[in-house]
N, C-alpha and C positions, 0 to 999 in steps of 0.2 A: 504493500500500500504506500509506504513512505517513499519507495523508489519511484513510483508513478508520479507522486506529487512533486518530487525533486525534478524529474525529467520534464514534466509539464511546465514547471516554473522556468527552467532553463531555456526551453523552446518557445516560451510565450514571448520573450523579447530577445531574439537571437543576436541582434546587434549589440545589445548591452552585455550579453553573455560573452561574446567574442572580445569586446573591449576589456571586460574584467579579466579574461584569460590572458590577453596581451599585456595588461598592466602587471599581472603577477609574473609573466614571462620576462618582461623588461626588468622587473625587480631582481629576479634570479640571475639573468644575464649580466646585469650591472655589477652584482656582487662577484660573480665568477670571473668576469673579464678584468675588473679592477684589481682584484686580489691576484689573479693569474698574471697580469701584466707586471705588477710590482714584484711578486715572488719570482717570476721568471727572470726579470731584469737583475734582481739582486743575486740570485743563485748563479746565473750565467756569468755575471761580472766576477763573482767570488771564485768560480772555477777557473776563469781566465787568469786571475791574479795568482791563484795557486799554481797555475800552469807555468808561471815564470820559472819555477824551480828553486827559488830562493828559500832561505830558512827564516829570515827576519826582514820586516819592513819598518823603516823609520819614517815618521811623519812629523810635521811641526806640532807644537803644543795645541791641545784641544781640537785636533783634527778628527773629523768623522771617518768611519770606515769607507764612506762613499762620497759624501758631498764636499769634502774639503780637498778633493784631488786637484781642482783647478787652482792655478796660481803658483807662485814660486817663492815662498817666503824663506827658504833655507839657503845659506851660502854653500856653494858647491865644494868649498875647501873642507867642509865637514867630512866628506868622503875620505880625505887623506888621514884624518884622525881616526876614522873607523878602521881603516886598513891596518893601523898599527896595533889594534887590539889583539889579544891572544885568542887563538882558535878561529880567527877570521881568515877565510881563504881568498875571497874577492868581494869587491863592493862596486856597485854601479849606480850612478845618479840617473834619475828620470825626471824630465820636465813634462807636465801634463797640460794640455790645452784642448778645450772643447771646440769642435768645428760643426757648422750647420750646413756644410756642403753636401747636398743630396741626402739630408737627414742629420740627426745629431750623433756625432762620433767623438770618442775620446782619442786624441792623438798623443802618442808617446814620442818625446824627443830623447834619443838614446845615444850613448857612445857605443858603437857596434862591438868594439873589442871587449870592453868590460861587461857589456850586456851578455855577450857570448860566454864569457867566463862564468857568469852567475847562472845563466839559464841553460847552458849547454848548446846554445845556438838554435837558429831557425831550421825548420824542415822546408827546403825550397821545392815548390812544385813547378815553378817556371822562373827563368831569369837568374839573377845574381844578387849578391849583397850590395849594400850601399857603398859607393866609392867617392862620389862627389857631393858637394853641399846641397845640390838640388835633387838628389835621389830620394825616392820614397819606396817603402815596402808596404804592401797591403796583404791582408790575409785572404784566403779563398772566398769567404763569405762576402767580404767587402768588395772584392773584385767582381763577383757575380752580381751583387746588388747595384753597383755603380757602373757596370759594364766596362771595366778597366782591363787593358791588355799591356803586357810587357813592352816597353819602348814607347808607350803612349804618354800623353800629357795629362796630368791631374791637377786641376785648379783647386788649391787648398790654402785657406787663410790668406786669400788675395795674392797668392804666389803660385807660379807655375812650376810643378815638380815633374820629374821624369820617373815613370814607373819602372824601377830597376828590377823588382822581383815580386812574385806572388808566393806567399808562404802559407803553411798549414796554420789554421786558426788555433787559438788556445794559449798564446803567450802574452797575456796582459791586455793589450789593445788590439785594434784591427788595422791601425795605420801607424807606421813608424817613420820618423824623419831624423836626420842628424841633429844631435843636441845643440851645437852652436847655431844652426840655422833657425831652429825653433826659438832659441833664446833671443836671437835678433828680431824675429818676427813678433814676438810677444813683449819685447822690451824687458827681458829678464836675464840680462847678461850676468854670467857667473852665478846663476841661481838654479835651484832644483826644487821640485815639488816633493820628492821622496827619494829614499835610497833603499835598494835591495841588497841584502847581505847573504853570502854563502859561507857557511861554517865548514871547517875542515872535516867535521863529522856531525851528523844530525843530533847526536846526544850531547854535543857541546853547545847547543842552542841556548839552554837556560843560563849557562855561564857567560856566554856572549851578551845576552840580554841584560844580565846583572851589571856587566861592565859598561854597557851603553847607558843604563839608567844612572850610573855614577858619573859618567862623562857628560851626559846631556839630560840633566834633571828637568822634568816637565814635558819632555818630548813624548810623542806617542810611539811606543815600541811594540810591535805586534808580531807574534809567531805566525807563519803562514801555514803551518801544518794543519791547524784547525780553523782556517780562515772562513770556510763555508759556513761553519756553525756560528761564527761571530756575525755574519752578514744577515741580519733580520730587520724587519720593518721597525721594530722597537729600538734598534741600535742606531737608526738613522733619524736625526731630528726632523720632526714634522711629517714624516712619511706615515707613521702609524696613525696620526691624527687625520691625515688625508684619507687613508683607507677606511677608518671608522666613519668619517663624514660621508663618504660615498655609499657605504652600507646603510647609514641612517637615511640618506636621500632615497635609496631604493625602497626601504621599508616605508617611508612616508608616502611614496607614490602608490605602493600596493595598498596601504592602509586607507588612504583617502578614496581611491577608486572603489575598493570593496565596501567601504562605509556608505558612499553615495549610492552604489548599486543596490545594496541591501536595504538601505533606508527607503529608496524609491520603490523597491519591491514590496516592502511592508505597507507603504501608503497605498499602492495600487491594488494590493490584495486584501484590503481591509474587509470587504464583504466575504471573500473566500475564507479568511481567518475566522470571521463570525460564523460561517456555515460549519467549519470544522469544529469550533468550540460548541456549537449547538448540537452537534452530533456526538459530543462527549469527549472530544480531543482535549487532553490535559495541557497545562502550560509547558510541561516537559516535552510533550510531543511536538508542540509548535516550535520550541527552541531547537529541538533535535532536527526537525525538518530543515530549518533555515541554516543551521550550522553544517548539516550534511551537504546542503547545496553549496556552501562555501568550500567545503572539503573537496568536492568534485571540481569546482573551478580552480582551486589551488593545485590540485593534482594535474589537471590539464595544463595549467600555467607553468608548472615546474618542468614538465616534459617539453613544452614549447620553449621555455627559457634555456634549458640545457642545449637544445638544438640551435637556438640563436647564438649561444656562446661558442659552439664549435664553428658555426658559419662565420661569426664575427672574427674568430681567430684566423680562419682561412683567408678572409679578406685582408686583415691586417698584415699577415705574413706574405701575401702576394704583393702588397704595396711596399712593405718594409721587410725584406728577407732577413735582415740581421736582427730583427726584433725577436724576443723570446717571451712567449705567453705560456705559463705553466698551469694547466687545468688538472686538478687532482680530485680523486673521489671524495676525499675529506671535505674539500670546500664545496663540492656539489651537494653533499649531504647537509652541510651547514647552511648553504643558501636555501635549500628546500625547507629546512626547519625554520629559518628566518621568514620565508614566504608564508608558511602555514601559520606561524604565530601572528604575523602581521595581518593576515586575512581573517583569522578568528577574532583578533582584537577589534578589527574594523566591523565585524558582524555582531559583536556582543550587544551593543546598545540597540540596534534594530531588532535583534532577536528578543531582547528584554521588553522592548516596546510592543512587539507583536504579542507576546505572552500575556500582557496586561490589558489587551483590548477587551472592552466590555461587549458582551454578545449582542445586546439590544442595539447599542450604538453602531456596532460593526455591521449588523444586518441592515440598519437604516442608512448606512453610508452610501452616498451617490458618487 
């Protein structure tokens, strides 16, 4: 009986039903895409930094694991002092600069020799290493996304670079230029954004970090062994707040649409509710019927939202091949729970209002 009532209610206003389902779907997709985008970006960046192969990373005081990469606040001569520490095998300075050429990219300014000593060198798929001041290396993902070929010209930071080589991805950044060149382009002469250190043995890392803390108090000294676990939205200032705000926005959309839909349903079905109550339907039955209707809408909306998430990811990746969007079962479940809670919350007042309808007034309602 209650199933027929729910089906009749849903089909009575098909456009409103579809709008409600779409609203729940947008809520679910917004949560999944926003979380997937931030999680994917953080995890992919962390893996590439780990892929450098260093044991320790030195950053300036109060630097974030992600957001303080831009800029060059440290004198490059710090590297000479680090090389003198016990158990330090090699040190390489890196200057970081964001570029918006064909998308947002992080450019590494490196000294090829010291970077090779720390990282073990690049795996070249095409071309050669940097030799001149205007040479640039790009990884295979960036080359595919920007349609770059060895020997071609790449306009970067308002400067024409020669694409010297295409390397395998996973060594920190996707674009590498000579350190002196990037220092000149960014006005950061003799400065570096961070230093990577390679220890003589991995088990010497704690000892080296202790020496670095004594030498450079207040500086951020991070072991790269567990860097992926350090890179979370809560560790990056403002990112966790942004994610929570987007989730709250999605919940608000679903809540308002469900509330308006159910409220108008109750108003339109005043006489129907009166007939049901005159036939002996209890308040609990009326509330159950309305909440069951919302459960069906939420279920359909969740399926639609998950489909939208995968479709949206496909669109983003086709437009931005270097982007990383991580969709996990855990967040699909969380998004579904959020959608159901928001939908039921939006239906509570209309359901309560319907259960309190007076039979005589409801039957006399026009």
